[in-house]
ZAKE-446440 format. One record per residue: x, y, z of N, C-alpha, C, CB in turn; residue in three letters; residue number from 1; chain. Coordinates in nm, 2 decimals. Glycine has a CB too. Layout:
% residues N
REC     nx     ny     nz    cax    cay    caz     cx     cy     cz    cbx    cby    cbz type seq mol
REC      X      Y      Z      X      Y      Z      X      Y      Z      X      Y      Z  ALA NUM   A
...
***
This chain:
% residues 102
REC     nx     ny     nz    cax    cay    caz     cx     cy     cz    cbx    cby    cbz type seq mol
REC  10.11 -15.39   5.28  10.23 -15.37   5.35  10.32 -15.49   5.31  10.22 -15.36   5.50  MET   1   A
REC  10.45 -15.45   5.29  10.55 -15.55   5.26  10.66 -15.55   5.36  10.61 -15.53   5.11  LEU   2   A
REC  10.70 -15.67   5.41  10.81 -15.68   5.51  10.93 -15.75   5.44  10.77 -15.75   5.64  PHE   3   A
REC  11.05 -15.69   5.44  11.17 -15.74   5.38  11.28 -15.74   5.49  11.21 -15.66   5.26  LEU   4   A
REC  11.36 -15.85   5.49  11.48 -15.86   5.57  11.57 -15.97   5.51  11.44 -15.89   5.72  GLU   5   A
REC  11.69 -15.97   5.55  11.78 -16.07   5.50  11.89 -16.09   5.60  11.85 -16.02   5.37  ASP   6   A
REC  11.97 -16.19   5.58  12.08 -16.23   5.67  12.20 -16.25   5.58  12.05 -16.36   5.76  VAL   7   A
REC  12.32 -16.19   5.62  12.44 -16.22   5.56  12.46 -16.17   5.41  12.46 -16.36   5.56  GLY   8   A
REC  12.38 -16.08   5.37  12.40 -16.02   5.23  12.48 -15.89   5.24  12.26 -15.99   5.17  GLU   9   A
REC  12.56 -15.88   5.14  12.64 -15.75   5.13  12.55 -15.64   5.09  12.76 -15.77   5.03  LYS  10   A
REC  12.57 -15.52   5.14  12.48 -15.41   5.10  12.46 -15.39   4.95  12.54 -15.28   5.16  PRO  11   A
REC  12.57 -15.40   4.87  12.55 -15.38   4.73  12.46 -15.48   4.67  12.69 -15.39   4.66  TYR  12   A
REC  12.45 -15.60   4.72  12.36 -15.71   4.67  12.21 -15.67   4.71  12.40 -15.85   4.73  ARG  13   A
REC  12.20 -15.62   4.83  12.06 -15.58   4.88  12.02 -15.46   4.79  12.06 -15.54   5.03  VAL  14   A
REC  12.11 -15.37   4.76  12.07 -15.26   4.67  12.03 -15.31   4.53  12.19 -15.16   4.66  GLU  15   A
REC  12.10 -15.40   4.48  12.07 -15.46   4.35  11.93 -15.52   4.35  12.18 -15.56   4.31  ARG  16   A
REC  11.90 -15.60   4.45  11.77 -15.67   4.46  11.66 -15.56   4.47  11.77 -15.76   4.58  MET  17   A
REC  11.67 -15.46   4.56  11.57 -15.36   4.58  11.55 -15.28   4.45  11.60 -15.27   4.69  LEU  18   A
REC  11.66 -15.25   4.38  11.65 -15.17   4.26  11.58 -15.25   4.15  11.79 -15.13   4.21  THR  19   A
REC  11.60 -15.38   4.15  11.53 -15.47   4.05  11.38 -15.47   4.08  11.59 -15.61   4.06  HIS  20   A
REC  11.34 -15.48   4.21  11.20 -15.48   4.24  11.14 -15.34   4.20  11.19 -15.50   4.39  LEU  21   A
REC  11.21 -15.23   4.23  11.16 -15.10   4.19  11.14 -15.09   4.04  11.25 -14.99   4.25  LYS  22   A
REC  11.24 -15.12   3.97  11.24 -15.11   3.82  11.13 -15.20   3.76  11.38 -15.14   3.76  MET  23   A
REC  11.10 -15.31   3.82  11.00 -15.40   3.77  10.86 -15.35   3.81  11.03 -15.54   3.82  ALA  24   A
REC  10.85 -15.25   3.89  10.72 -15.19   3.93  10.65 -15.27   4.04  10.63 -15.19   3.81  GLY  25   A
REC  10.73 -15.35   4.11  10.67 -15.44   4.22  10.65 -15.36   4.35  10.76 -15.56   4.24  LYS  26   A
REC  10.70 -15.24   4.36  10.69 -15.17   4.48  10.60 -15.04   4.47  10.83 -15.13   4.54  LEU  27   A
REC  10.53 -15.03   4.36  10.45 -14.91   4.33  10.32 -14.90   4.41  10.42 -14.91   4.19  GLU  28   A
REC  10.25 -15.01   4.43  10.12 -15.00   4.49  10.12 -15.05   4.64  10.03 -15.09   4.42  ARG  29   A
REC  10.23 -15.03   4.71  10.23 -15.07   4.85  10.16 -14.97   4.94  10.37 -15.09   4.89  LEU  30   A
REC  10.11 -15.02   5.05  10.05 -14.94   5.15  10.16 -14.89   5.25   9.94 -15.01   5.22  ALA  31   A
REC  10.27 -14.97   5.25  10.38 -14.94   5.34  10.49 -15.04   5.32  10.34 -14.93   5.48  GLY  32   A
REC  10.61 -15.01   5.36  10.73 -15.10   5.35  10.80 -15.10   5.48  10.82 -15.05   5.23  LEU  33   A
REC  10.82 -15.22   5.53  10.89 -15.24   5.66  11.01 -15.32   5.63  10.79 -15.30   5.76  VAL  34   A
REC  11.13 -15.27   5.68  11.25 -15.35   5.67  11.29 -15.40   5.81  11.36 -15.26   5.61  PHE  35   A
REC  11.34 -15.52   5.81  11.39 -15.59   5.93  11.53 -15.55   5.97  11.38 -15.74   5.92  GLY  36   A
REC  11.59 -15.63   6.05  11.72 -15.59   6.10  11.84 -15.61   6.00  11.75 -15.68   6.22  ASP  37   A
REC  11.83 -15.69   5.90  11.94 -15.71   5.81  12.06 -15.75   5.88  11.96 -15.59   5.72  PHE  38   A
REC  12.05 -15.86   5.96  12.16 -15.92   6.04  12.28 -15.96   5.96  12.10 -16.04   6.13  THR  39   A
REC  12.39 -15.93   6.00  12.52 -15.96   5.94  12.53 -15.92   5.80  12.54 -16.11   5.95  GLN  40   A
REC  12.47 -15.80   5.76  12.47 -15.75   5.63  12.56 -15.63   5.62  12.33 -15.71   5.58  CYS  41   A
REC  12.68 -15.65   5.67  12.78 -15.54   5.67  12.87 -15.55   5.54  12.87 -15.54   5.80  ASP  42   A
REC  12.92 -15.44   5.50  13.00 -15.44   5.38  13.12 -15.35   5.40  12.93 -15.40   5.26  GLY  43   A
REC  13.22 -15.36   5.31  13.34 -15.28   5.32  13.32 -15.14   5.26  13.45 -15.35   5.24  GLU  44   A
REC  13.21 -15.11   5.18  13.19 -14.99   5.12  13.14 -14.88   5.21  13.10 -15.00   5.01  GLY  45   A
REC  13.14 -14.75   5.16  13.10 -14.64   5.24  12.94 -14.64   5.28  13.14 -14.51   5.17  PRO  46   A
REC  12.87 -14.72   5.21  12.72 -14.71   5.23  12.67 -14.84   5.29  12.65 -14.69   5.09  ARG  47   A
REC  12.60 -14.82   5.40  12.54 -14.94   5.46  12.40 -14.96   5.42  12.55 -14.93   5.62  ASP  48   A
REC  12.33 -15.06   5.47  12.19 -15.09   5.43  12.10 -14.97   5.46  12.14 -15.21   5.51  ILE  49   A
REC  12.12 -14.91   5.57  12.03 -14.79   5.61  12.05 -14.68   5.51  12.07 -14.74   5.75  ARG  50   A
REC  12.17 -14.65   5.46  12.19 -14.55   5.36  12.13 -14.59   5.23  12.34 -14.52   5.35  ALA  51   A
REC  12.14 -14.71   5.19  12.09 -14.76   5.06  11.93 -14.75   5.07  12.13 -14.90   5.04  ILE  52   A
REC  11.87 -14.79   5.17  11.72 -14.78   5.18  11.68 -14.64   5.18  11.67 -14.85   5.31  ILE  53   A
REC  11.75 -14.55   5.25  11.72 -14.41   5.25  11.72 -14.35   5.11  11.81 -14.33   5.35  GLY  54   A
REC  11.83 -14.38   5.04  11.84 -14.33   4.90  11.73 -14.38   4.81  11.98 -14.36   4.85  GLU  55   A
REC  11.70 -14.51   4.82  11.61 -14.57   4.72  11.46 -14.53   4.75  11.62 -14.72   4.73  LEU  56   A
REC  11.43 -14.50   4.88  11.29 -14.48   4.92  11.26 -14.35   4.98  11.25 -14.59   5.01  PHE  57   A
REC  11.35 -14.25   4.96  11.32 -14.12   5.02  11.21 -14.05   4.96  11.45 -14.04   5.02  HIS  58   A
REC  11.17 -14.08   4.84  11.05 -14.02   4.77  10.93 -14.11   4.76  11.09 -13.98   4.63  LYS  59   A
REC  10.93 -14.22   4.84  10.82 -14.31   4.84  10.69 -14.24   4.88  10.85 -14.44   4.93  ALA  60   A
REC  10.58 -14.28   4.82  10.45 -14.22   4.84  10.39 -14.30   4.96  10.36 -14.23   4.72  SER  61   A
REC  10.45 -14.39   5.02  10.40 -14.47   5.13  10.50 -14.47   5.25  10.37 -14.62   5.09  TYR  62   A
REC  10.46 -14.50   5.37  10.56 -14.50   5.48  10.66 -14.61   5.47  10.48 -14.51   5.61  PRO  63   A
REC  10.78 -14.58   5.50  10.89 -14.68   5.50  10.95 -14.68   5.64  11.00 -14.64   5.39  VAL  64   A
REC  10.96 -14.79   5.70  11.02 -14.80   5.84  11.14 -14.90   5.83  10.91 -14.85   5.94  VAL  65   A
REC  11.25 -14.87   5.90  11.36 -14.96   5.90  11.39 -15.01   6.04  11.49 -14.88   5.84  MET  66   A
REC  11.45 -15.13   6.05  11.49 -15.18   6.18  11.39 -15.25   6.26  11.55 -15.07   6.26  GLY  67   A
REC  11.28 -15.31   6.19  11.18 -15.38   6.26  11.24 -15.51   6.32  11.06 -15.41   6.17  MET  68   A
REC  11.24 -15.53   6.45  11.31 -15.65   6.50  11.22 -15.78   6.48  11.33 -15.64   6.66  PRO  69   A
REC  11.22 -15.82   6.35  11.15 -15.94   6.32  11.23 -16.01   6.21  11.00 -15.91   6.26  ALA  70   A
REC  11.21 -16.14   6.20  11.29 -16.22   6.10  11.39 -16.31   6.16  11.36 -16.12   6.00  GLY  71   A
REC  11.52 -16.28   6.13  11.62 -16.37   6.18  11.71 -16.31   6.29  11.71 -16.41   6.06  HIS  72   A
REC  11.68 -16.20   6.34  11.76 -16.13   6.44  11.74 -16.20   6.58  11.73 -15.99   6.45  GLY  73   A
REC  11.81 -16.15   6.68  11.80 -16.20   6.82  11.66 -16.18   6.87  11.90 -16.14   6.91  GLN  74   A
REC  11.60 -16.06   6.85  11.46 -16.04   6.89  11.38 -16.07   6.76  11.44 -15.89   6.94  GLU  75   A
REC  11.28 -16.15   6.78  11.20 -16.19   6.66  11.05 -16.17   6.68  11.23 -16.33   6.63  ASN  76   A
REC  11.00 -16.05   6.66  10.86 -16.03   6.68  10.78 -16.10   6.57  10.83 -15.87   6.67  LEU  77   A
REC  10.65 -16.14   6.60  10.57 -16.21   6.51  10.49 -16.10   6.43  10.46 -16.30   6.59  VAL  78   A
REC  10.49 -16.12   6.30  10.41 -16.03   6.21  10.30 -16.12   6.15  10.51 -15.97   6.09  LEU  79   A
REC  10.18 -16.10   6.20  10.07 -16.19   6.15  10.03 -16.15   6.01   9.95 -16.18   6.25  PRO  80   A
REC   9.99 -16.26   5.94   9.93 -16.24   5.80   9.78 -16.22   5.81   9.97 -16.36   5.71  PHE  81   A
REC   9.73 -16.15   5.72   9.58 -16.14   5.70   9.51 -16.05   5.80   9.53 -16.27   5.70  GLY  82   A
REC   9.58 -15.97   5.88   9.51 -15.88   5.97   9.55 -15.74   5.93   9.55 -15.91   6.12  VAL  83   A
REC   9.46 -15.65   5.97   9.48 -15.50   5.95   9.59 -15.45   6.04   9.35 -15.42   5.95  LYS  84   A
REC   9.68 -15.37   5.99   9.79 -15.31   6.06   9.79 -15.16   6.03   9.93 -15.38   6.03  LEU  85   A
REC   9.84 -15.08   6.12   9.87 -14.94   6.09  10.02 -14.92   6.10   9.79 -14.85   6.20  ALA  86   A
REC  10.07 -14.86   5.99  10.21 -14.83   5.99  10.23 -14.68   5.99  10.28 -14.89   5.86  LEU  87   A
REC  10.30 -14.63   6.09  10.33 -14.49   6.10  10.47 -14.46   6.07  10.29 -14.43   6.25  ASP  88   A
REC  10.50 -14.41   5.96  10.64 -14.39   5.91  10.71 -14.28   5.99  10.64 -14.35   5.77  GLY  89   A
REC  10.64 -14.18   6.04  10.70 -14.07   6.12  10.74 -14.12   6.26  10.60 -13.96   6.13  ASP  90   A
REC  10.66 -14.20   6.32  10.69 -14.25   6.45  10.77 -14.39   6.45  10.56 -14.28   6.53  ALA  91   A
REC  10.77 -14.45   6.33  10.84 -14.58   6.31  10.77 -14.69   6.39  10.98 -14.56   6.36  GLY  92   A
REC  10.64 -14.69   6.38  10.56 -14.79   6.46  10.47 -14.87   6.36  10.48 -14.73   6.57  THR  93   A
REC  10.45 -14.99   6.40  10.36 -15.08   6.34  10.26 -15.14   6.44  10.43 -15.20   6.26  LEU  94   A
REC  10.13 -15.11   6.43  10.03 -15.15   6.53   9.92 -15.24   6.47   9.97 -15.02   6.59  SER  95   A
REC   9.88 -15.33   6.55   9.76 -15.41   6.51   9.64 -15.33   6.52   9.75 -15.54   6.60  LEU  96   A
REC   9.55 -15.34   6.42   9.42 -15.27   6.42   9.31 -15.38   6.47   9.38 -15.21   6.28  ILE  97   A
REC   9.34 -15.50   6.43   9.25 -15.61   6.47   9.32 -15.73   6.53   9.16 -15.65   6.35  GLU  98   A
REC   9.26 -15.81   6.60   9.32 -15.93   6.66   9.36 -16.03   6.56   9.23 -15.99   6.77  SER  99   A
REC   9.48 -16.09   6.57   9.52 -16.19   6.48   9.46 -16.33   6.51   9.67 -16.20   6.47  PRO 100   A
REC   9.40 -16.34   6.63   9.34 -16.47   6.67   9.19 -16.45   6.68   9.40 -16.52   6.79  VAL 101   A
REC   9.11 -16.55   6.65   8.97 -16.55   6.66   8.92 -16.59   6.80   8.90 -16.63   6.55  ALA 102   A
***
C-alpha cells in the first residue's frame, strides 16, 4: 500500500507528479493506494484534486481511497509502518489486521 498527501500544491502540479509516477511504472504493483487530505491544494481551474485522482486511477487494478485524515491536516491519524492492513476501496476504509506494537 502507498499513502500520498501534500500541502499547498496546485492541482495541476499534483496531476503532473502522479502522471510521472504512473508513466514510470512506479504505481503498477501496488496492493492499494491511499490519498490524504491534500490541505490547501486548491486551484483556479475546473478540476480539483479529487477529480484528477478519479481520472488517473478509475481503471486501477487495486483499491484507491481518497481523503484519509492523515499527514498534515487538522486530524492526523497514525499510519504504522510494517504491519498488515486491509484496504476496502468500496467502503473507503483502512483497517489494522495486526497490532503495530509488540
